[in-house]
N, CA, C and O atoms as a GROMACS GRO file, in nm:
protein
  444
    1UNK      N    1   3.705  -6.818   0.475
    1UNK     CA    2   3.632  -6.890   0.514
    1UNK      C    3   3.516  -6.943   0.389
    1UNK      O    4   3.436  -6.868   0.334
    2UNK      N    5   3.533  -7.105   0.361
    2UNK     CA    6   3.447  -7.152   0.267
    2UNK      C    7   3.312  -7.150   0.306
    2UNK      O    8   3.285  -7.155   0.426
    3UNK      N    9   3.214  -7.142   0.211
    3UNK     CA   10   3.098  -7.156   0.269
    3UNK      C   11   3.080  -7.278   0.352
    3UNK      O   12   3.019  -7.256   0.457
    4UNK      N   13   3.111  -7.379   0.336
    4UNK     CA   14   3.080  -7.533   0.412
    4UNK      C   15   3.103  -7.482   0.542
    4UNK      O   16   3.009  -7.481   0.622
    5UNK      N   17   3.266  -7.420   0.590
    5UNK     CA   18   3.287  -7.390   0.687
    5UNK      C   19   3.218  -7.335   0.781
    5UNK      O   20   3.213  -7.364   0.900
    6UNK      N   21   3.146  -7.224   0.701
    6UNK     CA   22   3.066  -7.104   0.785
    6UNK      C   23   2.954  -7.172   0.809
    6UNK      O   24   2.916  -7.172   0.926
    7UNK      N   25   2.882  -7.237   0.719
    7UNK     CA   26   2.768  -7.324   0.738
    7UNK      C   27   2.772  -7.454   0.873
    7UNK      O   28   2.674  -7.478   0.943
    8UNK      N   29   2.873  -7.506   0.882
    8UNK     CA   30   2.897  -7.578   0.992
    8UNK      C   31   2.917  -7.535   1.114
    8UNK      O   32   2.869  -7.574   1.220
    9UNK      N   33   3.016  -7.426   1.082
    9UNK     CA   34   3.004  -7.354   1.232
    9UNK      C   35   2.843  -7.267   1.263
    9UNK      O   36   2.793  -7.246   1.373
   10UNK      N   37   2.800  -7.236   1.153
   10UNK     CA   38   2.654  -7.182   1.203
   10UNK      C   39   2.566  -7.298   1.270
   10UNK      O   40   2.501  -7.257   1.366
   11UNK      N   41   2.552  -7.426   1.243
   11UNK     CA   42   2.463  -7.501   1.259
   11UNK      C   43   2.521  -7.515   1.438
   11UNK      O   44   2.451  -7.501   1.539
   12UNK      N   45   2.641  -7.542   1.432
   12UNK     CA   46   2.700  -7.594   1.581
   12UNK      C   47   2.643  -7.452   1.666
   12UNK      O   48   2.559  -7.464   1.755
   13UNK      N   49   2.681  -7.362   1.639
   13UNK     CA   50   2.639  -7.232   1.750
   13UNK      C   51   2.477  -7.243   1.773
   13UNK      O   52   2.429  -7.242   1.887
   14UNK      N   53   2.408  -7.252   1.672
   14UNK     CA   54   2.252  -7.311   1.668
   14UNK      C   55   2.242  -7.366   1.766
   14UNK      O   56   2.160  -7.330   1.851
   15UNK      N   57   2.333  -7.484   1.786
   15UNK     CA   58   2.275  -7.642   1.845
   15UNK      C   59   2.341  -7.606   2.025
   15UNK      O   60   2.313  -7.681   2.119
   16UNK      N   61   2.427  -7.481   2.041
   16UNK     CA   62   2.467  -7.496   2.139
   16UNK      C   63   2.316  -7.426   2.241
   16UNK      O   64   2.208  -7.373   2.213
   17UNK      N   65   2.393  -7.469   2.370
   17UNK     CA   66   2.306  -7.350   2.445
   17UNK      C   67   2.412  -7.282   2.567
   17UNK      O   68   2.384  -7.252   2.683
   18UNK      N   69   2.530  -7.272   2.500
   18UNK     CA   70   2.642  -7.196   2.575
   18UNK      C   71   2.661  -7.058   2.464
   18UNK      O   72   2.677  -7.045   2.343
   19UNK      N   73   2.652  -6.982   2.563
   19UNK     CA   74   2.656  -6.827   2.494
   19UNK      C   75   2.803  -6.795   2.476
   19UNK      O   76   2.824  -6.686   2.422
   20UNK      N   77   2.918  -6.873   2.514
   20UNK     CA   78   3.077  -6.820   2.511
   20UNK      C   79   3.118  -6.899   2.381
   20UNK      O   80   3.210  -6.862   2.308
   21UNK      N   81   3.044  -7.009   2.358
   21UNK     CA   82   3.064  -7.096   2.244
   21UNK      C   83   3.014  -7.054   2.096
   21UNK      O   84   3.065  -7.068   1.985
   22UNK      N   85   2.901  -6.998   2.136
   22UNK     CA   86   2.843  -6.913   2.019
   22UNK      C   87   2.888  -6.787   1.977
   22UNK      O   88   2.888  -6.745   1.861
   23UNK      N   89   2.940  -6.710   2.117
   23UNK     CA   90   3.005  -6.577   2.070
   23UNK      C   91   3.151  -6.637   1.967
   23UNK      O   92   3.166  -6.584   1.856
   24UNK      N   93   3.233  -6.725   2.005
   24UNK     CA   94   3.368  -6.739   1.949
   24UNK      C   95   3.328  -6.780   1.806
   24UNK      O   96   3.382  -6.738   1.704
   25UNK      N   97   3.241  -6.856   1.810
   25UNK     CA   98   3.181  -6.898   1.633
   25UNK      C   99   3.144  -6.785   1.559
   25UNK      O  100   3.171  -6.781   1.439
   26UNK      N  101   3.077  -6.679   1.624
   26UNK     CA  102   3.028  -6.546   1.534
   26UNK      C  103   3.144  -6.483   1.485
   26UNK      O  104   3.145  -6.431   1.373
   27UNK      N  105   3.300  -6.482   1.601
   27UNK     CA  106   3.391  -6.413   1.610
   27UNK      C  107   3.493  -6.481   1.526
   27UNK      O  108   3.603  -6.429   1.510
   28UNK      N  109   3.461  -6.594   1.472
   28UNK     CA  110   3.605  -6.675   1.453
   28UNK      C  111   3.676  -6.642   1.289
   28UNK      O  112   3.612  -6.625   1.186
   29UNK      N  113   3.778  -6.641   1.301
   29UNK     CA  114   3.864  -6.595   1.175
   29UNK      C  115   3.990  -6.710   1.161
   29UNK      O  116   4.084  -6.734   1.236
   30UNK      N  117   3.947  -6.771   1.031
   30UNK     CA  118   4.039  -6.868   0.995
   30UNK      C  119   4.196  -6.804   1.005
   30UNK      O  120   4.228  -6.688   0.983
   31UNK      N  121   4.298  -6.933   1.049
   31UNK     CA  122   4.408  -6.900   1.031
   31UNK      C  123   4.487  -6.986   0.931
   31UNK      O  124   4.600  -6.970   0.884
   32UNK      N  125   4.395  -7.079   0.913
   32UNK     CA  126   4.488  -7.182   0.828
   32UNK      C  127   4.391  -7.290   0.790
   32UNK      O  128   4.335  -7.345   0.885
   33UNK      N  129   4.365  -7.327   0.685
   33UNK     CA  130   4.276  -7.438   0.603
   33UNK      C  131   4.398  -7.537   0.495
   33UNK      O  132   4.474  -7.502   0.404
   34UNK      N  133   4.370  -7.662   0.558
   34UNK     CA  134   4.456  -7.752   0.502
   34UNK      C  135   4.383  -7.876   0.448
   34UNK      O  136   4.366  -7.967   0.530
   35UNK      N  137   4.336  -7.896   0.319
   35UNK     CA  138   4.286  -8.016   0.217
   35UNK      C  139   4.331  -8.120   0.256
   35UNK      O  140   4.448  -8.106   0.291
   36UNK      N  141   4.280  -8.255   0.270
   36UNK     CA  142   4.362  -8.362   0.306
   36UNK      C  143   4.311  -8.476   0.207
   36UNK      O  144   4.335  -8.592   0.241
   37UNK      N  145   4.265  -8.462   0.127
   37UNK     CA  146   4.176  -8.551   0.033
   37UNK      C  147   4.064  -8.626   0.078
   37UNK      O  148   3.970  -8.638  -0.001
   38UNK      N  149   4.056  -8.683   0.200
   38UNK     CA  150   3.982  -8.754   0.249
   38UNK      C  151   3.875  -8.638   0.381
   38UNK      O  152   3.801  -8.671   0.473
   39UNK      N  153   3.908  -8.533   0.338
   39UNK     CA  154   3.836  -8.394   0.412
   39UNK      C  155   3.933  -8.284   0.434
   39UNK      O  156   4.027  -8.274   0.356
   40UNK      N  157   3.919  -8.199   0.537
   40UNK     CA  158   3.978  -8.066   0.578
   40UNK      C  159   4.013  -8.054   0.711
   40UNK      O  160   3.978  -8.138   0.794
   41UNK      N  161   4.079  -7.958   0.739
   41UNK     CA  162   4.100  -7.895   0.854
   41UNK      C  163   4.110  -7.735   0.875
   41UNK      O  164   4.202  -7.675   0.819
   42UNK      N  165   4.042  -7.684   0.935
   42UNK     CA  166   4.033  -7.560   0.952
   42UNK      C  167   4.072  -7.492   1.119
   42UNK      O  168   4.001  -7.509   1.218
   43UNK      N  169   4.171  -7.431   1.116
   43UNK     CA  170   4.242  -7.379   1.221
   43UNK      C  171   4.213  -7.230   1.232
   43UNK      O  172   4.221  -7.144   1.143
   44UNK      N  173   4.179  -7.218   1.353
   44UNK     CA  174   4.097  -7.066   1.411
   44UNK      C  175   4.233  -6.985   1.475
   44UNK      O  176   4.321  -7.032   1.548
   45UNK      N  177   4.218  -6.843   1.422
   45UNK     CA  178   4.282  -6.766   1.548
   45UNK      C  179   4.217  -6.762   1.672
   45UNK      O  180   4.096  -6.774   1.687
   46UNK      N  181   4.311  -6.744   1.773
   46UNK     CA  182   4.266  -6.742   1.883
   46UNK      C  183   4.232  -6.593   1.930
   46UNK      O  184   4.287  -6.484   1.910
   47UNK      N  185   4.119  -6.633   2.001
   47UNK     CA  186   4.035  -6.462   2.020
   47UNK      C  187   4.072  -6.478   2.184
   47UNK      O  188   4.014  -6.565   2.248
   48UNK      N  189   4.155  -6.404   2.238
   48UNK     CA  190   4.169  -6.386   2.372
   48UNK      C  191   4.050  -6.296   2.432
   48UNK      O  192   4.007  -6.300   2.547
   49UNK      N  193   4.012  -6.220   2.336
   49UNK     CA  194   3.906  -6.101   2.415
   49UNK      C  195   3.760  -6.185   2.435
   49UNK      O  196   3.666  -6.137   2.500
   50UNK      N  197   3.755  -6.314   2.371
   50UNK     CA  198   3.596  -6.333   2.396
   50UNK      C  199   3.593  -6.434   2.515
   50UNK      O  200   3.692  -6.507   2.528
   51UNK      N  201   3.518  -6.443   2.579
   51UNK     CA  202   3.486  -6.528   2.712
   51UNK      C  203   3.520  -6.668   2.677
   51UNK      O  204   3.468  -6.703   2.571
   52UNK      N  205   3.595  -6.760   2.739
   52UNK     CA  206   3.633  -6.898   2.741
   52UNK      C  207   3.508  -6.978   2.760
   52UNK      O  208   3.419  -6.954   2.842
   53UNK      N  209   3.514  -7.097   2.660
   53UNK     CA  210   3.404  -7.176   2.647
   53UNK      C  211   3.409  -7.267   2.807
   53UNK      O  212   3.524  -7.289   2.845
   54UNK      N  213   3.333  -7.302   2.869
   54UNK     CA  214   3.363  -7.409   3.011
   54UNK      C  215   3.420  -7.493   2.964
   54UNK      O  216   3.420  -7.519   2.844
   55UNK      N  217   3.479  -7.551   3.051
   55UNK     CA  218   3.558  -7.703   3.010
   55UNK      C  219   3.436  -7.814   3.009
   55UNK      O  220   3.470  -7.924   2.964
   56UNK      N  221   3.324  -7.803   3.045
   56UNK     CA  222   3.230  -7.921   3.018
   56UNK      C  223   3.158  -7.912   2.891
   56UNK      O  224   3.097  -8.013   2.858
   57UNK      N  225   3.154  -7.801   2.805
   57UNK     CA  226   3.082  -7.763   2.699
   57UNK      C  227   3.138  -7.874   2.584
   57UNK      O  228   3.256  -7.875   2.549
   58UNK      N  229   3.047  -7.958   2.537
   58UNK     CA  230   3.117  -8.038   2.416
   58UNK      C  231   3.046  -8.000   2.286
   58UNK      O  232   2.930  -8.040   2.277
   59UNK      N  233   3.088  -7.940   2.199
   59UNK     CA  234   2.984  -7.897   2.058
   59UNK      C  235   2.917  -8.014   1.984
   59UNK      O  236   2.969  -8.119   1.948
   60UNK      N  237   2.786  -7.971   1.969
   60UNK     CA  238   2.741  -8.108   1.890
   60UNK      C  239   2.750  -8.046   1.736
   60UNK      O  240   2.717  -7.934   1.696
   61UNK      N  241   2.804  -8.154   1.667
   61UNK     CA  242   2.829  -8.125   1.541
   61UNK      C  243   2.750  -8.206   1.433
   61UNK      O  244   2.717  -8.323   1.452
   62UNK      N  245   2.720  -8.128   1.307
   62UNK     CA  246   2.611  -8.204   1.224
   62UNK      C  247   2.705  -8.297   1.107
   62UNK      O  248   2.826  -8.286   1.092
   63UNK      N  249   2.628  -8.377   1.042
   63UNK     CA  250   2.680  -8.450   0.965
   63UNK      C  251   2.631  -8.389   0.794
   63UNK      O  252   2.515  -8.353   0.771
   64UNK      N  253   2.724  -8.387   0.705
   64UNK     CA  254   2.712  -8.359   0.605
   64UNK      C  255   2.653  -8.468   0.495
   64UNK      O  256   2.711  -8.575   0.477
   65UNK      N  257   2.535  -8.432   0.423
   65UNK     CA  258   2.499  -8.550   0.345
   65UNK      C  259   2.516  -8.514   0.190
   65UNK      O  260   2.422  -8.448   0.146
   66UNK      N  261   2.596  -8.538   0.119
   66UNK     CA  262   2.600  -8.492  -0.033
   66UNK      C  263   2.618  -8.591  -0.177
   66UNK      O  264   2.690  -8.691  -0.175
   67UNK      N  265   2.555  -8.556  -0.278
   67UNK     CA  266   2.572  -8.673  -0.366
   67UNK      C  267   2.735  -8.670  -0.421
   67UNK      O  268   2.778  -8.755  -0.499
   68UNK      N  269   2.808  -8.567  -0.371
   68UNK     CA  270   2.945  -8.582  -0.380
   68UNK      C  271   3.027  -8.675  -0.320
   68UNK      O  272   3.132  -8.718  -0.368
   69UNK      N  273   2.974  -8.708  -0.207
   69UNK     CA  274   3.041  -8.780  -0.112
   69UNK      C  275   2.972  -8.934  -0.116
   69UNK      O  276   2.852  -8.951  -0.138
   70UNK      N  277   3.056  -9.032  -0.094
   70UNK     CA  278   3.004  -9.183  -0.121
   70UNK      C  279   2.915  -9.223  -0.003
   70UNK      O  280   2.805  -9.276  -0.017
   71UNK      N  281   2.976  -9.191   0.126
   71UNK     CA  282   2.872  -9.209   0.260
   71UNK      C  283   2.835  -9.105   0.323
   71UNK      O  284   2.739  -9.122   0.397
   72UNK      N  285   2.874  -9.011   0.318
   72UNK     CA  286   2.875  -8.844   0.368
   72UNK      C  287   2.972  -8.822   0.449
   72UNK      O  288   3.074  -8.889   0.437
   73UNK      N  289   2.961  -8.715   0.556
   73UNK     CA  290   3.107  -8.698   0.609
   73UNK      C  291   3.041  -8.644   0.744
   73UNK      O  292   2.921  -8.625   0.762
   74UNK      N  293   3.153  -8.624   0.843
   74UNK     CA  294   3.103  -8.605   0.991
   74UNK      C  295   3.201  -8.490   1.001
   74UNK      O  296   3.286  -8.463   0.916
   75UNK      N  297   3.174  -8.403   1.148
   75UNK     CA  298   3.279  -8.322   1.156
   75UNK      C  299   3.298  -8.303   1.285
   75UNK      O  300   3.200  -8.332   1.352
   76UNK      N  301   3.413  -8.253   1.359
   76UNK     CA  302   3.433  -8.236   1.478
   76UNK      C  303   3.491  -8.083   1.496
   76UNK      O  304   3.560  -8.030   1.408
   77UNK      N  305   3.456  -8.020   1.617
   77UNK     CA  306   3.497  -7.905   1.639
   77UNK      C  307   3.562  -7.903   1.778
   77UNK      O  308   3.490  -7.917   1.876
   78UNK      N  309   3.691  -7.886   1.792
   78UNK     CA  310   3.801  -7.870   1.887
   78UNK      C  311   3.823  -7.740   1.949
   78UNK      O  312   3.815  -7.632   1.891
   79UNK      N  313   3.852  -7.761   2.078
   79UNK     CA  314   3.873  -7.641   2.157
   79UNK      C  315   4.004  -7.647   2.246
   79UNK      O  316   4.047  -7.750   2.300
   80UNK      N  317   4.030  -7.592   2.250
   80UNK     CA  318   4.167  -7.584   2.370
   80UNK      C  319   4.178  -7.439   2.468
   80UNK      O  320   4.188  -7.322   2.432
   81UNK      N  321   4.173  -7.480   2.560
   81UNK     CA  322   4.198  -7.396   2.663
   81UNK      C  323   4.079  -7.289   2.676
   81UNK      O  324   4.092  -7.169   2.702
   82UNK      N  325   3.964  -7.357   2.654
   82UNK     CA  326   3.823  -7.256   2.609
   82UNK      C  327   3.821  -7.194   2.495
   82UNK      O  328   3.742  -7.100   2.486
   83UNK      N  329   3.891  -7.222   2.399
   83UNK     CA  330   3.932  -7.136   2.291
   83UNK      C  331   3.912  -7.213   2.166
   83UNK      O  332   3.974  -7.320   2.155
   84UNK      N  333   3.822  -7.167   2.056
   84UNK     CA  334   3.842  -7.243   1.902
   84UNK      C  335   3.977  -7.298   1.885
   84UNK      O  336   4.070  -7.219   1.896
   85UNK      N  337   3.998  -7.408   1.862
   85UNK     CA  338   4.099  -7.443   1.806
   85UNK      C  339   4.097  -7.475   1.675
   85UNK      O  340   4.147  -7.396   1.595
   86UNK      N  341   4.044  -7.588   1.633
   86UNK     CA  342   3.999  -7.624   1.467
   86UNK      C  343   3.914  -7.714   1.443
   86UNK      O  344   3.904  -7.807   1.523
   87UNK      N  345   3.818  -7.710   1.309
   87UNK     CA  346   3.749  -7.757   1.297
   87UNK      C  347   3.765  -7.874   1.190
   87UNK      O  348   3.823  -7.854   1.084
   88UNK      N  349   3.703  -8.013   1.229
   88UNK     CA  350   3.802  -8.125   1.149
   88UNK      C  351   3.662  -8.184   1.060
   88UNK      O  352   3.554  -8.208   1.116
   89UNK      N  353   3.682  -8.199   0.938
   89UNK     CA  354   3.562  -8.253   0.817
   89UNK      C  355   3.654  -8.382   0.767
   89UNK      O  356   3.771  -8.376   0.728
   90UNK      N  357   3.584  -8.483   0.778
   90UNK     CA  358   3.581  -8.610   0.739
   90UNK      C  359   3.484  -8.697   0.649
   90UNK      O  360   3.362  -8.706   0.660
   91UNK      N  361   3.570  -8.762   0.552
   91UNK     CA  362   3.444  -8.828   0.433
   91UNK      C  363   3.402  -8.962   0.515
   91UNK      O  364   3.473  -8.970   0.616
   92UNK      N  365   3.342  -9.032   0.509
   92UNK     CA  366   3.296  -9.154   0.545
   92UNK      C  367   3.323  -9.250   0.405
   92UNK      O  368   3.233  -9.273   0.324
   93UNK      N  369   3.466  -9.305   0.392
   93UNK     CA  370   3.445  -9.386   0.301
   93UNK      C  371   3.488  -9.295   0.181
   93UNK      O  372   3.425  -9.192   0.157
   94UNK      N  373   3.581  -9.329   0.114
   94UNK     CA  374   3.620  -9.229  -0.031
   94UNK      C  375   3.686  -9.119   0.015
   94UNK      O  376   3.742  -9.104   0.124
   95UNK      N  377   3.673  -9.024  -0.101
   95UNK     CA  378   3.726  -8.886  -0.081
   95UNK      C  379   3.667  -8.787  -0.066
   95UNK      O  380   3.544  -8.789  -0.075
   96UNK      N  381   3.738  -8.665  -0.039
   96UNK     CA  382   3.605  -8.564  -0.076
   96UNK      C  383   3.671  -8.476  -0.154
   96UNK      O  384   3.794  -8.467  -0.159
   97UNK      N  385   3.589  -8.404  -0.222
   97UNK     CA  386   3.631  -8.293  -0.341
   97UNK      C  387   3.666  -8.198  -0.240
   97UNK      O  388   3.611  -8.188  -0.130
   98UNK      N  389   3.789  -8.107  -0.296
   98UNK     CA  390   3.842  -7.997  -0.252
   98UNK      C  391   3.756  -7.888  -0.207
   98UNK      O  392   3.776  -7.815  -0.110
   99UNK      N  393   3.644  -7.886  -0.301
   99UNK     CA  394   3.525  -7.794  -0.282
   99UNK      C  395   3.393  -7.833  -0.322
   99UNK      O  396   3.329  -7.822  -0.426
  100UNK      N  397   3.366  -7.894  -0.187
  100UNK     CA  398   3.236  -7.938  -0.192
  100UNK      C  399   3.086  -7.821  -0.240
  100UNK      O  400   3.046  -7.728  -0.170
  101UNK      N  401   3.044  -7.852  -0.338
  101UNK     CA  402   2.918  -7.748  -0.356
  101UNK      C  403   2.800  -7.800  -0.308
  101UNK      O  404   2.720  -7.726  -0.251
  102UNK      N  405   2.775  -7.938  -0.325
  102UNK     CA  406   2.610  -8.000  -0.293
  102UNK      C  407   2.615  -8.022  -0.147
  102UNK      O  408   2.680  -8.122  -0.115
  103UNK      N  409   2.577  -7.973  -0.077
  103UNK     CA  410   2.566  -8.054   0.051
  103UNK      C  411   2.422  -8.037   0.124
  103UNK      O  412   2.338  -7.972   0.061
  104UNK      N  413   2.388  -8.089   0.250
  104UNK     CA  414   2.288  -8.037   0.348
  104UNK      C  415   2.359  -8.077   0.486
  104UNK      O  416   2.437  -8.170   0.506
  105UNK      N  417   2.311  -7.985   0.572
  105UNK     CA  418   2.393  -8.074   0.725
  105UNK      C  419   2.233  -8.128   0.782
  105UNK      O  420   2.123  -8.076   0.767
  106UNK      N  421   2.268  -8.232   0.841
  106UNK     CA  422   2.174  -8.303   0.916
  106UNK      C  423   2.224  -8.344   1.062
  106UNK      O  424   2.345  -8.350   1.086
  107UNK      N  425   2.143  -8.367   1.142
  107UNK     CA  426   2.164  -8.404   1.298
  107UNK      C  427   2.232  -8.524   1.275
  107UNK      O  428   2.348  -8.533   1.314
  108UNK      N  429   2.171  -8.631   1.211
  108UNK     CA  430   2.203  -8.778   1.237
  108UNK      C  431   2.245  -8.829   1.072
  108UNK      O  432   2.180  -8.809   0.970
  109UNK      N  433   2.382  -8.902   1.089
  109UNK     CA  434   2.427  -8.978   0.952
  109UNK      C  435   2.294  -9.040   0.883
  109UNK      O  436   2.193  -9.074   0.944
  110UNK      N  437   2.313  -9.047   0.749
  110UNK     CA  438   2.221  -9.101   0.666
  110UNK      C  439   2.280  -9.232   0.640
  110UNK      O  440   2.391  -9.247   0.589
  111UNK      N  441   2.207  -9.323   0.676
  111UNK     CA  442   2.258  -9.475   0.638
  111UNK      C  443   2.196  -9.519   0.514
  111UNK      O  444   2.221  -9.631   0.468
   0.00000   0.00000   0.00000
């Protein structure tokens, strides 16, 4: 798992009040990572041993501020059947470097 992936997941875990989501994030294992030039997708191995996340839980996700990105980036964490499925990270305008070196996570996008 790349450092930016781990930082995003840790931020989401700290922002949730759902223990099942936090537990799944703590145990998350990457199955596949796809770089798309405008962002990337991180797919997770299904963890059937962890308690499922209740259907009404919506992960709160940070924004990425970086001098390497024209207008920053956003992310979304997707669940399937109460399990981590994938993390999508997308640049807002322009491209994203394959290895993002300098960034900070913020609650609101910087305008």
